[in-house]
N, C-alpha and C positions, 0 to 999 in steps of 0.2 A: 786898554783900561783894565786895571787889576781889581782884585776883590778888596784890597785895602785902601781906605781913604786916610791919608796922612796929613798931619799939620806941617808947619814949616820946619820943625825939628825932626821930622821923619817918623813920628810916633803915630800909631794907629788911633784914630778918633772914634768917639762913640757912634758917629754916623756910619763909619766904615764897618764897625762891629754889627750894628743893626742891619745895614744893607746886606752884609754877608749872611746873616741869619735868615732874613726874609728870602733872599735868593736860594739859599739852601733848602728852606722849607718848600718853596715853590718847585724846585727841582725834585725833591722827594715826592711831592704830591703828583707830579707828572711822570717821573721816571718809572715808578712802580707799575701803575696801570698801563702806561704806554709800552714799556718793555714786555710785560706779560702778554698784552694783546698782540704785539708784533711777533713775539716768539711762538705763541700758540698758532696764530694764523699761518706762519711760515711752515711749522711742522705739519699741520694738516694739509696745506696746499701741496707741499713736496710729496707727502705720502699719497696724495691722490693723482700724482703724475702717471703711474702705471695704468690707471683706468681712463685717462684722457682728460678728466676734469681739471687736474692740476696744470695741464698745459695752458689752459685758459686763465686760471687764477694766479699761478705762480709769478708771471711777469708783473702783474699789478701789485701783488703782496710784497715782492722783493723790492719793487720800486718804492713802495710805501716805507719799507724798512730803511732804504737808502735816504729817503727824505727825513725820517726821524733821526737817523745818524747824522745827517748833514746839519740839521737844526741844532743838535747837541754840539757839533763842531763849532758852529757859530757862537753858541753860548760860552763854550770853553775859551774861545778867542776874546769875546767881548767882556766876559765877567771874570775870567781867570788869567787872561794873557797867555793861554796855552794854545799853540797852533797845532792843529791836527789836519794835515793836508789829505784830501781824499785821493785815493789811488784806483779809482774805478776804470775798467777798460771801456772804451766806447762801444755802444751797442749798435748792431747793424740797423740801418734805416729801412723802413718798410719791409721788415722781415716777418715771416709767418710766426705763429705762437711757438712752434717747436724750436725754431732757430733762436728766438729771443730767450726762451727758457734755458736752452743748452748754453747760450752765451753767458747768461747770468750765473748759472751754476758752475761754469768753468772759471769764473773770475774769482781769484783768491780773496779779493776784497769783500765779496758776498759772504764768504764763510767767516771772515773776520767780524763782519757785522753780526752774524748769527751767534758767534761765540761771545760777543760783547753783551748781547741781550741778557743772558742769565746772570752775568757779572753785574750788569747795571741794576737788575731787579733785586739783587742781594747786597753785595758790598757797596755798589753805587748808591743804593737807597740809604744805607746806614751812614755813609760818609757825607751824603747830602743833608741828612736829617740832623746829624750831630751838632753843626753850628747853631741851629735853632734850639735844640735841646739844651746845649751848654749855656745859652743866653736866657732861656725862659725858665728852666728848672730852678734857678735861684729865687725866682719870684715866688715859687711855692713855699720855699723855706721862710721867706719874709712874711708871707701870709700866715703861716703857722705861728710865727712869733707874735703876731698882733692879735691872736685869738682864734684862728681857724682850727687850732688843735682841739678846741672844745666841741667841735662837731663830731669828733671821733672819740666817744666815751671809752671804747676798748683799746685805745692807743692807735698809733699810726707810724709806719716806718718811712722816714725820709732819708733815702740813701741807706747808710749803715747806722743812722741815729734813730732809736726808738723814742717817739714823742708821746709822752704820757702826762706831761704837765708843763707849766710855764718855763721851768728851768730847762727841760729838754727841748722845748720849742725854741728857746734862745740858742741852744746848741745847733738846731736845724738851721737857724738864721746864720750862725757862724759858718756852718758848712756851705750855705748859699753864698756867703761873701767870698769864701775861697773859690767856689766854682765861678763866680762872677769875675774874680781876679784872673783866673785861668782863661775865661772866655775872652778877656781883653786881649790876650796874646794868641789864643789858639783858634778862635772862631774864623777869622779870614784864612788862616793856614789850613784848617780842616777843609774848607771849600776848595782850596787849591789842591789838596790831596785827592778830592773827588775828581777834579779835572785831569790831574796827572794819571790817576787810575784809568780814566776814560782813554787818555792818549796811549797808555801802555797796552791796552787791549785793542782799541779801535784803530790806532795808527799802525803803519807798517814797521817792520823791524828796521831800525836805523842802520844797522850794519849791512843788512841786505840792500837797503836803498843806496848806501854809500858804495857798495861793491857794484851795484847796477849802474850808478853814475860813472864809476871808473871805467867799466866795460864799455858803456856807450861813448865816453870820451875817446877811448882808445880806438874803437871801431869807426867813429866818425873821422878821426885823424887818418886811419888807414884808407877810408873811403875817399877822402880828399886827396891823399897821395896817389891812390890808384887812378883817380879821375885825371889828375895832372899828368901822370905817366901816360895814360891813354891818349890825352890830347897831344903830348909830345910825339907819341908814336904816329898818330894820324898826320901831324904836320910833317914829320920826317918822311913818311911814306908818300905823301903828296909831293913834297919837294924833290925827293930823289927818284920817284917813279913817274906817276902820271904827269906831273908838271914838266919834268924834263922832256918827256916824250912829246907833249903838246908844244913846247917851245921848239923842239926839233921839227915837228910837223909844220909850224909856222915858217921856219927858215927854209925848209924844203919847198914850200909853196911859193916863196919869193924867188927861189932859184928856178923852179919850174916856169914861173911867169917870164923870167928872163930868157929861158932856153927854148920856149915854144917856137919862136921864129928861127932861131939860129941852129938848134940841134934837136929836132922833134924826137929822135930815137932816145937820146939821153933823158929828155923830158918825160917820156913814157916810163923809163926805168925809175926815175924819181917819183913818179905818180904811184907806181906799184909799191915802192918802199914806203912812201907816205901813207898809203892805205894800210900796210902792215903795221906801221907805227900807231896809227889811229886805232886799229883793232886791239893792239896790245895795251894802249892807254885805256881803252874802254874796259878791257878785261881787268886791268889793275884797279880801276875805279870800282868795278863790281866786287872784286875781292875785298877792297877797303870797306865798302858798304856792308858786305857780309860780315866783316870783322866787327863793325860797329853794332849792327842789329840785323841779323839775317832776315830777308824778306819772308822766307818760308816760316820762320818763327812767328812773325807778326800775322801772317795770313792763315796758317794752318795749325799753329800751336806747337808745344814742346815735343810731343811724340813724333810728329812728322819731321820736325827739324832735326831731331837726333837720328832718325832713320836716314835722312839725307846726309847727315854727317858721317854715318857709318858706311854709306855707299862709297864715299871718297877715300876710305882707309885702304891701305895695301894689305891689311890682315882680314881674314874671314871673321865677320862680326854678326852676332845674332842680337836682335833687339826685341825686348818684350815690354809692352806698354799697357798699363791699366790705369788710365787717368780719366775719371768721370768729370767732364767739364774742363774748364781752363782756369788756371791760377792767375793772379794779377801779373801784369806785364813785367814789372821789375823782378818778381820772383822767377818767372819763366826764363827771363834773360840771365839771371844769376845762375840758375840750374844749368842752362844750356852751355854757358861759357865754362862752368866748373867741369861738366862732363867732357867738353872739348879739350880742356887742359889735361884732364886725366887720361883721355885717349891718346893725346899727343905724347905724354910721358910713356904710356904703355908701348906705343909703336917705336919710340926712339930707344928706350932703355931696357925693356923687359925681355926682348927676344922671343916674344910669344907668337904663336901661329894661329891663335884663336882668342876672340874676345866676346864676352857676353855682357849685354847692357840690360838692366831691368829698371823700369820706371813705374812707380805706383804711388798712391796717396793713401795714408792711413793715420788715424788719430791726429788729424789736423796738421800732418807733416807731409811735405813732398819729398819722397825718398828716391834717390838714383843710386844704383849699385853698378859698378864696373868691375868685372872679374876677368883676369887673363891667366893663361897657363904658362906664363913665363918663368924666369929664374928667381923671382921674388927679390927681397931685400929693399923694397921701397920704404922710405921713411919721410916724415914731415920734418925737414930740417931747414936751417937758414940757407937761403939762396936757392932752394929747390922750388920747382913749379908748384908742388903740393902746398908749400908754406904760403905762397901767394894766393892759392885757392882758399886756404883756410882764413886768411885775412879778409878776403873779399866776402866770404860767407858770413863772417862775424858781423858785417853791416846789417844782415838780415836775421841775426840771432841763429844763424845756421851752424851746423856741426859737420866736420870732416873726420871720418874714422878710417884708418888704414890697417889692414891685416895682410902682412907680406912676409911670411917666414922664408928663410933661405931655401932655395929650391922651388919656391912657389907653392900653390898659386897665390896671386895677389888679388885682394878684394878691397876696393875703395868705395866707401859709402858716403853719400852726401845727403844731409837732411836739412830742409828749410821749412820753417813754419809757414803755413798758408791757410787762408780762410776757406 
């Protein structure tokens, strides 16, 4: 629904002009006190955070600001046909006041709301009030022309017309007619200007949103490709490894059954070979499961999983872990396999005899750093293992940074956002 009501010829009707003026007046009467109240309460509540009072009040105040902003989004859509999609991050459920306050203040949409409030109480108030003024102000000119000017013996200014007698009062009425003519065309559009101003400040940057959509589309495609490649690898490993061994075990058991009575000695040899094959098949299945999701990662967390990974390396490795609590399972899994791939590259290509691994969490990021004293020269290029790591980390908005000058050392840093 738009602010203009049009007839069959597409022209704005008097009803549309009046409706736009009434809506603008209502917005002006609400936006000024509402924006002032929300802005003042927000400033006071945030200022009281250091002494603890703001930790209790800020979530409620900012939630109220969001409700006020969402109500204005609804009015912009219903009265002006202007869509302003909200972009709030989800708040943690059943969180303590400190966590909710920090989550609200870290949300860029919260600061957009707070920047919008001063604009709404100034420019927003004026653009909302103008449609009503443009429609009602001509009525004053007409009233002066029919005799209201006599109430002002010392004269009266109507716009730029000094009204001192009947002739000048008719001039005021003529100016009122011009304003009324302009109101016919401008009143609905001025209300649209108010809503577009609201969108410009309250809505997110369209270029940023478009870039974000592009990145998400690309990382989703990479995630689908990586998942398909992983499924193919699992199928290949099962078919060429454990499945082939289990088939051989079944055939050997059939042969053993036939030889038990005829040649017990050869049957015993086949039993021993079958036992070795079953042990090897079990070992391959365990390696396959470890490649999908290591049990130690699920049971003991990322720190112990990386320590276990380091113990299997042929290079002396030091591991430093400072992780208070555990991250979400997908984040831990992504970090583990990223570190695993980086370590594999270091062992194969760096020529290092020592590796250092550092895991810690800071500023809402899980950070893993792998440093080796090898020959250096590692780059993130097409076809390299590091390029694959970078693509997989992109699914989590993660970052891969490589510092590897010729002659070493090489430092690879992985950062993944985590709650």
